[in-house]
N, C-alpha and C positions, 0 to 999 in steps of 0.2 A: 463343949467341943462339937464341931461340925460333924454331921453324918457324912460319910464318904459314899458318893453315888457314882455308879458306872452307867452311862448311857450306852447301851449295846446296839450297834448299827451295822449296816453292811449286808452280810449274808451271801448266799450262793445262787440267787435267782436274777432274773432280768431287772428286778426292782432294787438292785444294790444301790444305785445312785439316788433313787427316790428315798431310800432309807437314810442315806447320809444327809439329805435335805431335811428329813424329819428330825434327825439328831440335832442339826443346827437349830431348828425351831424349838425343840425341847430345851436345849441349852439356853437359848435366849429367854425362855419363859421361866426357867427354874430360879428359885430364890438363892442367889449367890452368897448372901449373908448367912444363910442357914446351912448350906450344903457345899461341900468340896467336891467338884464335879470332874470326872474323867470320861472322855469318849473312848470306847473300846470298839474297834472295827474288826469284824470277822470276815474272813475270806478263805474258804476251805479250812485247812489246818493252821493257817496263819491268823493268830489272834493278837492284836496289837493295842496296847494302851497308849493314849495320846492325852496327857494331862492338859487341861485348859486353864487359861489365865484370865485376862480381862475380856478377851473376845474369842469367839469360836474359831478354831482353825484346825484343819487336818493336814493340809499341805504346809510344808516348811515348818513343821513342829517336831519337837523331840518325840520319839516313840520308843516303846519298850515292849518286848514280847511278854505275853501273859503266860504265867505258870498255870497250866490246866489242872494241876493237882489241887489247887485251892483258889483259883481265879485271882491271883495276885501278880504284881510285877515289882521288879527291883530297880531303883533309881538311885545313883550315888551311893551304892552299898546299903541302902535302906529298903526293906521290904514294905510294900504298900498293899493293903487289903481293902475290901469294900464292905459296907454295911447293907447295901441295897442295889439291885440292878433294875434300871428302867429299860425295858426291851422295846426297841422301835425298828426291829427287822421286819420287813414286809416280804414274806416268802420263807423258804427254808434257810437256816434251821430255827428261826426265832418265832415263826407264826404257826408251826405245825407240831409243836410240843417237844421237839428234840432238845432244844436249848433248855426248856423248862425242866426236863428230866435231869439234865446235868446239874442245873442249879439246885433242884430238890436234893440231889445226892450229896452236894457239898454244904447244904443248909443255908443257901443264900436266898433271902426274900426278894421277890421281884414284882413288877408292876401289873402284870396281866394274868390271864387265866392259867390254870395248870395243864398238865399233859393231856388228860382226856378231852377237856373242852377245846384245847388248841387243835388237837388232832382231828376232832369232829368238825369244827368250823372250817378248818383248812380244806377239808374235802367237801366241796360245795354240794355235790350230788347227795352224799350221805347225810349231810347236815340238813338240807332242805327237806329230804324225805323223812328224816327223823322228826323234824319239827312239824311236818304235816300231820303226824299222829296226835299232836296237841292242838289241832284245829287251825294251824296257819295255812293259808292258801298259797300254793306254789304253781309255777308253770309246769306244763307237761314236758317231760324230758327223757332223754336216752343217754346211757353211758357207754362209751367206747374205750376199750383198752388196747394197748399196743401189742400185747402178747398174742402170738399166733393161735393159742388155744381159746382165746376169747371169742364170743359170738361176734360175727361181723355183719354189718348192715350195708345194703346197697343204697346209693344216694336216693334212688326212687322210693325206697322204703322209709327213709328218714323224712323225705318231703311229704309222703303220704301220711305218716304218723303225726308229724308236728305241724304240717302246713308251711307255707312260704308267705312272707319271709320268716326265717328262724335264725337263732343265734348259735354259733359254734365257738366254743372257747375251752381253754384249759380248765381241768377240774381243780387244779391246785394253784394256778397263777393269779396274779393281781394286776392292778393298774391297767387293765384291759389289754395286756400283752397277749398276742395270739388270739384275740377275739375278733370274730367277723360276723357281720350281719349279711346272710346270704339270701338272695332273692330268686335264684334259679337253681335247678338241679345240677347244672354244670359247675356251679361255684362250690358245691358241697365238698368234694374230695380235696381241692386245694385248700379250703378252709380247715378241714380236718388235719391235713399235713402241717399247716401253719400252727395250729393249736398244739400238735404233738411236739413241736419244738420247745414248748414250755414244760412238758411233763409227760408221763406215761398214760394219763387218762384224759379223755375229752368228753365234754358235755355238749349234746345237741339239745337245744331248748326252744320251745315255742315262743313266738313273739307276743308280748302283751302290750297293747297300746293304751296308754293312760298317762297320768301325771306322776313323774318320778320324784321321790322325796327321800331324804335320809335323816335319821334321828340318832343323836348321841346320848348316851346315858352312863352314869357310874353310880356305884353304891359304896358306902363305908359301913362301919359298925353302927353308926348313929343316924345315917340319912340315905335317902335315895333321890338322885337328881336326874331329871330328864330335861335336856336342853331344848331350846326352840328348834323347830324342824326347818330344814333347808329344802327348797324346791329347786330341782335341777332341770334347766331348759337348755339343752345342747343345740349348737348351731350345726352339728354334724348328724350323720345317720343315727348315731347313738353316743352314749357317754364314753368316748374312746380316750386314748392316751392324750391326744392333742386337746381334747376338751378338758381333761383333768389337769393338765400341766402347762398348757400353752394358751389358756384363756379363751378357748373357743366354746364358751358356755356362759349362761347367766345363772348365777347361784343366788337365790332369793331367800333371805332369812329375815323374819319368819316367812314360811311358805304361805302362799295365797290359797289357803284351803279352809273349809268351814271349821269352826271351833270344835264341833263334835268329832270330826275326822281327826283333827289335831290331837284331841284328848285320847282318842282310841289308839292312835299310833304310838303316842308316848306310853300309854298303859301297856300295850302289847310288847313294846320294846323292853320295858322293865320286866314283864312276865317272861319273855324270852331269856333275858339275862339270868334269871333264876333257874329256868329249865336247863340251860346248858352249863350252869355252874361258872358263870363268868366272874371276872375280877378286873379291877381298874376300869378304864374307859373302853367301851365298845361303841361301834356305830353300825346301825342296821339300815339297809337300803330297802325301800318299799316302792310299789307302784300302785297308784289308786285308779281303779276302773269303776266308774259310777260311784257307789258308796262302799265298795269292797276294797279292802287293803290286801295286797298280795306281797308276799315275801320275795325279795330278790337275792339278798346276800347278807351274811353276818361278817363283820370285820372286828377281830379282837385286838389287833394292833393297828388302829387307823392312822392315816397320815397326820403329821403334826407340824407341817410347815406353817408359817404365819397366815397363808391363804387357804389352808386346808379347811375342811368342813368343821372339825371340832373347835379349833380356835375361833372361827366365825360364829359358831353357835354359842360359845362361852361369852363372847363379846355381846351378842344379841341378848343374852340372859342377864346382862349387867354384872357379870362376875369377872373376877381377875383370874386369868389362866395360871398365874403363879400360885394362887391359893388352891386351885383345883389340883395342880400337880403335888402341892404339899399335902393335900388330903389323901391322894393316892399313896404317897410314900409313908406318911405317918400312920395310915391305917394298918400297916404291917408290923407296927411296934407297940 
């Protein structure tokens, strides 16, 4: 009998539509002969099951409300439950541990890391500073909170502390929403206000000039896999939304870096995986300055469209993404 898989997508952040594209990618990759697949879209308190047939579809498809008591839905008088959830929400509630906590409570196995690792990695400032204690190099940064009681900084202080240019971005957002590369003191306040539109915390971070790369890895009970590394050469000021999703970037896999640096990045990505208690596929972004690798960001629910980094890296490794996803699912049983 086929296992029943829910691909959970959507969410409540600016990345809702990006998440739906990842769900389409995962559905296209997944083994249809082995799994019975349903897309579940979350938006606020509306959780909707959209059973899939021969092709991925959200529009013009039958949909059914999810019973949150046990994450089931009823169609034609028959109750349908799931064996496994593949989470591909970028942002809240699927990337910050909230959804994972719910799934833990009802006993539903899922594809990615648990509550603690998700909450930690979703908070970029806390995660990077935590990992710095394990020897990972990170950019100099400052954290701003919206609450009036929080310490406030003048733009001149930010510029003096971090230097210019610097980056100002949401502490919890992704896909570069609300991220600005600022070059003058006058640009700092508007950039902070823009970042606050994505959440209640903002990071101001020093600029690191170097070669940006990203590395995907996953582990099961029997193996550890590090994919070929991708070099990111953006045509824009930085790797922004247009670069990520509108092709304004060169993504070179494998990266044009020395073998010794490649091996170190793959080893450090796998080490980081264990330190945070990751599960499933993660992707870690790095920047190489001379021979030093510097941590940029940890992604525990990376994008999974056909052109996203992970599928690119899987292909470059000579692997089949269908087999990789089967590894992730079957590792929980």
